[in-house]
N, C-alpha and C positions, 0 to 999 in steps of 0.2 A: 695298598700300603696299610699297615696297622701301626698305631702309636699307642703307647702305654705311659700313663703318668702315675708316678708313685710319690706318696708323701710319707715321710718317716718323722716321728716325733719322739723325742726322748726327754723325759722329765726327771729332774733331780730335786728332791726335797731336802733342804738343809734346815734342820729343826733348831739348832743352836749355832748362831754365827756371831762373829766379831767383825769389827771394821776391817781387820786384816783379811778375813775371808772374802768380804765384798770387794776389797781392793784387788785381791788375787783373781777373782772372777772377771773383773772389769779389764784386766790386763791380758786376758787370754787372746791369742792370735787365732782367729777362726777363718776358715775359707769363705769366699763370697757365697752368698745364698744361705748362710747359716745365721739365724737370728737368735738373740738372747733376750729374755724378758726376766727382769728381777722384780719381784713383788715383796714388799716389806709388810 
């Protein structure tokens, strides 16, 4: 048997954001196993 493990990473840089932008990002419904990290 052979197993393969893949990792995919997608980064989005938002250069100018408002509180509405952050609120919208926090309300996204994402599948299990998807992590979101927000740095200010």
